Each structure stands twice: as structure tokens, then as C-alpha cells.
C-alpha positions in Angstrom: 7.7 4.8 15.1 9.4 3.7 11.8 6.9 0.8 11.4 4.0 3.2 11.7 5.5 5.4 9.0 6.2 2.4 6.8 2.7 1.0 7.1 1.1 4.4 6.5 0.0 3.6 3.0 -1.7 0.2 3.8 -3.3 1.6 7.0 -4.6 4.7 5.2 -6.0 2.5 2.5 -8.0 0.5 5.0 -9.3 3.8 6.6 -10.3 5.2 3.2 -12.4 2.1 2.4 -15.0 3.3 4.9 -15.7 6.7 3.3 -19.2 6.9 1.9 -20.1 7.4 -1.7 -23.5 7.5 -3.3 -22.5 5.7 -6.5 -21.9 2.0 -5.6 -19.9 1.1 -8.8 -17.5 4.1 -8.3 -17.0 3.2 -4.6 -16.2 -0.4 -5.6 -13.7 0.7 -8.2 -12.0 3.1 -5.8 -11.9 0.5 -3.0 -10.3 -2.0 -5.5 -7.7 0.6 -6.5 -6.9 1.3 -2.8 -6.5 -2.5 -2.1 -4.3 -3.0 -5.1 -2.1 0.0 -4.2 -1.7 -1.4 -0.7 -0.8 -4.9 -2.0 1.6 -3.4 -4.6 3.3 -1.5 -1.7 3.7 -4.7 0.3 5.1 -6.8 -2.5 8.8 -6.3 -1.6 8.1 -7.5 2.0 6.4 -10.6 0.7 9.3 -11.2 -1.7 11.9 -10.8 1.1 10.0 -13.1 3.4 9.5 -15.8 0.8 13.1 -15.7 -0.6 14.8 -15.9 2.8 16.4 -19.3 3.7 15.3 -20.9 6.9 17.1 -19.6 10.0 18.3 -16.4 8.3 17.1 -12.8 8.7 14.8 -11.5 6.0 16.4 -8.0 6.3 19.9 -9.3 5.4 20.9 -8.6 1.7 23.5 -11.3 1.7 21.1 -14.1 2.2 19.0 -13.1 -0.8 15.8 -12.0 0.9 16.8 -8.5 1.9 17.8 -7.5 -1.6 14.1 -7.4 -2.6 13.7 -4.4 -0.2 15.6 -2.2 -2.6 12.5 -2.2 -4.8 11.1 0.4 -2.3 13.2 3.0 -4.1 10.8 2.7 -7.0 7.6 1.5 -5.3 7.5 4.0 -2.5 7.1 7.1 -4.6 4.7 5.5 -7.0 2.5 4.2 -4.2 2.6 7.5 -2.4 1.5 9.4 -5.5 -1.3 6.9 -6.3 -2.4 7.0 -2.6 -2.5 10.8 -2.6 -4.6 10.9 -5.8 -7.0 8.3 -4.4 -7.2 10.1 -1.1 -8.2 13.3 -2.8 -10.7 11.6 -5.0 -12.3 9.7 -2.1 -12.6 12.9 -0.1 -14.2 14.8 -3.0 -16.6 12.0 -3.7 -17.5 11.6 0.0 -18.2 15.4 0.4 -20.3 15.5 -2.8 -22.4 12.5 -1.8 -23.8 14.3 1.3 
């Protein structure tokens, strides 16, 4: 259950990519912003994985990799606000294009 909540931002970004919009350029810009937000949200996981020595747990702060996960204190609220704004814009643009 926690994993689903944790990956809510990247999964919702993927879902929002498929909303229709009449203006192709605006849709490409919005989709690019959604992908960049999802990637920005996953940066601490990539950092923790890449900085963990072989044979150690990436969740352990003492080995060096898990310390990167503290970035979520800053990244989670920023990504959530950006995702909410993009969600509202995508829904407004999708309803106006019909």
C-alpha cells in the first residue's frame, strides 16, 4: 500500500499523458512538464540506488545511499503542488477541447 502512495505522482503523470487536447503544441508542453515532474520526483531513488555500495541496502543511511532519501522532505511537496497544477490544467484543457 505504501508503494502505491509513493508512486502516485509518477503513475498519475503517466495517466494524464493520455488526456486529449486540441492544441498539439500545448499538449506536448504539458506532457513534457508531467514527465519532468515525475523524473524530478524519482531523483532521490536513483541517487540512493547509484550511491549504495555492492551488497548493502539502499535504504540504509549509514552506507551512504539512504541519506539521499531525505531529499523527499523538499521534493515531495514541490512535486505534489506541481502535479496538482498540471492535473487541473490538463482537465480544463481536455474539457475545453470537446
